[in-house]
Residue, then its C-alpha position, 0 to 999 in steps of 0.5 A: m490598536s491605532k487608527e493608522k495601523e487599523k487602516e494599514n491592515p483592516q484584516e488584522p482583527l479577523q486574523d487575530f480571531f482566526s488565529q485564536m480559533v485555530s489554536q483552540t480547535s487544535s487544543m480540543l482535537s489533540p486528545m482525539d487525534p492520536l495519529g497527528a492528522m491535525k498537526p499539518l492542517q494546523q500548520i497550514a492554518e497558522a501560516w495563513t494567520k501570519n500572512p494576512q494577504q495570503f488569508a485575504d487572497a484565499m477568502q477572495t478566491w473562495t468568494e469568487q469561485i462560489g459566486d461563479m458556481n451559484t451563477r452557473i447553477w441559477q442560469e442552468f435552472l432558468d434555462s430549464q424553465n424556458e421551453d425554447s432553450p435547448k436545456g428547456k426540459q424538466p429534470t426526470d432524475l432526482a440527481d438533476l434537481p437543483y438541490f442535488t446539483w448545488i450540493r454536488e457542485y458546492f462540495r466539488t468547488y470546496s474540495s478544489w479550493m481547499e487543495q489549491q490553498i494548501h499547495e499555494t500556502s507559503g511559509v511551510s515545507e513541502k512535507v507539511k503541504e503533502d501531509a495536510s493535503f492527504w489528511s484534508k482529502q481523508m476528511l473530504s472523502a468522509l464528508s462527500p454528499k454521496n456517503y449520506f442518504w439525504t444527499n445521495p439521489e441514487a440511494i433515495n431512488a433505490f429506497i423508493e424502488s425497493k420500498g425501503e428494503s435497500l436501507h433495511k438490508g443496509l442496516q443488517n450489513w452495518l450491524k454485522d460489520q460492527q460485530r467485526d471491526g466496524m469497517p464495511e466488508m469488501v468481499d464475500k468471503t464465503q466463496f473462497q477457501v485457502g488450500g481449496n480454490l486459493a493457494n492450491t499449487p501442490g507442495k509440501i511443508i519441509y521446514r517449520n520454526e517459530l516464525i515460518e513454514l517453508i513450502q517446497y513446490e512439487p515439480m511440474t516438468e521432467e527437468v528443472h533449472e539447477i538453481p532454486i528460487v526462494i521467495t520472501p513475501p510480506w509478513i503483514n499479509k499471507y503469502y498466497i497473494l503469489d498463489l491465487k487461482p491457478q491462472k493468476s498464480f505467480i508461483r505456479n507460473l514459475v514451477s510450470q517453467g521448470y523452476t524449483v520454488f520455495v516460499i516462506s509462509w509467516k506465522n501469525p504472531t500472538r501476544e507471547m511473541r511480543g519480544t520477537s525482533m527484526d533479527d529473529y525475522l531475518r535469521l529465522g526467515p530468509m536466511k533459514a529459507i536460503e539454507a534449507a533450499k540450498t540443502i534440498a536442491k543441492s545447489k551452492k546458490v539460490h535466486a532470492v526474491g522479496y515482495c514489498i516489505g519482504g523485499t526490504l527484509l531481503a535487502s537487509a539480509m543481502a547486506s548482512l550476507n555480503h559483509p566481509d566477515n559473514p561466513q555465509g556470504g556468497t549463497v545468493k546468485d542474484w536477487t529480485l525485488l518486487t515493489t520494495l523500498v530501501e530508501f524511506e525519505r519520501p515513502g508516498e502517502l504512507g509517510s503521512f502516518i509516520n510521525e512521532e505522534s502516530l508511532e507513540y500511539l501505535e507503540d502504546q497499542m502494541s504494549k497493551q496487546g503485544y502486537l499490532e492487529g493486522a486489521q489496524m494495518g489493513n485499515t491504514m492501507r485502505m485509507l490511502r485510497a479511501d474513496g475506493l476502498i472504504w466509502h465505495y463499500f460504505v455506500n454500496n453495503y449500507l445505503f444500497g443494501k448490496q452484498p460485497p462481491p467475491v474477489d480473490l484479491l480482496f479476500w487475501n487483502d482482508d486476511a492480514t497477519r499481526m505484527p509483534e511489538k518489538m519487531h514492528s516498532f523497530y521497523l517503523r522507527e529505524y526504517y521509516l522514521k529514521n531512514r537508516l537502512c540506506k545509511p552505511d553501517e547505522l544498523e546492525l542486523a544478524g550480527y553484522p553492520i548493514d551497508l547496501r553498498r556491499i551488495k554486488q549480486p545482479l538485481y532485477c527490480v520491479s516497480a508499478e506506475e500507479d503504486h501508492i504504497t511504494p511509489w516507483t520513483q522512490v523504489f528507483q532510488i535503490n540504484r543509488f546504493v547497490k553496486g551490482p548491475v540493476r535491471f529496473v522494470l516499471s509495470t503499469s497498474g498498482h502495488i498488487a496488480g503490477v506484480v500479480n500480472p500474468p501474461v494474457d492474450p491480448p495483453k492487459r498491461s505493459f511495462w518498461a524495462g532496462d538497465s539503470d544506475g544511480s546516475q539517472e533520474p527515474e523520469t529520465w530512465q523511463e523516457g529513454l525506453e520503449q513501452r512494451p505490451g504484456s507482462w514483465w513475467d516473461d522478461w524476468s524469465g529471460w533474465l533468470n534463464e541466463r543465470c539459472g544453471k543447467m537443467i537437471p532432474p527435479p530434487k526430491m521433496g525435502s531431505s533427510k534434514y528437512k523432511p516433508m511434514e504436511d501438504a501445502p499450504g500448511t498450518y501457519v497460513l490458516e491461523t487467524 
């Protein structure tokens, strides 16, 4: 290199070194990175190497921030030694010692700096920045000082006070978790029983096929609404998220209001079901459930409800049923979606897992087993909120030796189902990766090309303000596709609590509700509405009551064609 060029760019030797380091590190980590986590971080690092000034500015910012931090901590230490200073007293807690203060502040400063640099990086797309931010947060969550005994003063105190018993119990907890799946246990499972204190709304299994059991719930009122409700829950979890303890049960609430309710309970797939397709889930799931409910209730139509990916399946069914050549068209009076995506261009943080590398890895796993284990999907969901759903329990269970609490929601969350190879690969590639559900006639399901624009039935669509699995602004995009009238609801809280949201006094949550269409942006829609205290359940009941027909005597449990087989919750929900 000429002296003139070296003078022109004194950082270039450092840049060359940094570039080589990035490339070599990426090559070494690639075999250990089946989900492609390092790829966006590598792209960020490469962007720095191509922009010397950007690299220099990032390093200068870091130097300044760490210098300011050290100065502040040193000054606070000096003040603590001065008896005349307001801060002039010796720390009485381990956490206040300079050692722990410096560790906390260094980690906080580094985390903040890293996030800032990722979002200020030029020369990469917003998608790369989002993915890099997500994966850097995962790494930083794992490296947090609170996760390690010698850098967690509270854990050290607990060790001293318990005379070592906290770590002894923590080791026992860790060994037990290693025999399970290696993840820290979130819930005391001994306190719950499906069909006992959970999923105990009275009902019967009135139909069973290789994929579903269909539950019909016993009436609680002398008369019922003419049109029944058919619910399609997610197939990656058990249906009883909608039937937890009685005061939280979405299903019991509906039955007590005089609705005839049918709910799909999905089978937990085995290796032998590896060839089960999305078509199978569609035909044997919501379509069969709708047919059975109509027959039993002697109704020409049903109210159809879908939750999360169960809602995505319902949307697919609705598009198929509304095809002009489908003789089963007209069987759904109206439909309701709960925290459901139909447009997957920006699926939130979950999108960081959707790339060719991760899909190939999952497909390789499924080819060996015939399915994706429910725990694998569950762990992915936990990673979306790693601090609260992984590392909190890591610290609590292992460093403090505590037992996890008995929480019904966490019990359900850990009771996942498997996903058959063919169906799950199709779902991830065609829905998430290629975003084909919202593209007219690009998918054919149940024998008909799918076009959401053919759906004209009224829709009640629920989203949740803090939902990290189906971001509400993305859920809102359904307005761009369906042709029927839409009442859109935004509930406070997250993916589960925004739905499992029973009315209580005083109200715990609130919501926004109003008509919407494809001409509005989600934020504009929200700004034009008043936030209402309480649960959207009551608003939905009012919306349904306008469409549910006359009051009639309750239908019999089952029929000559669909004879009751056993009491709810049935057999499939108990499969492990």
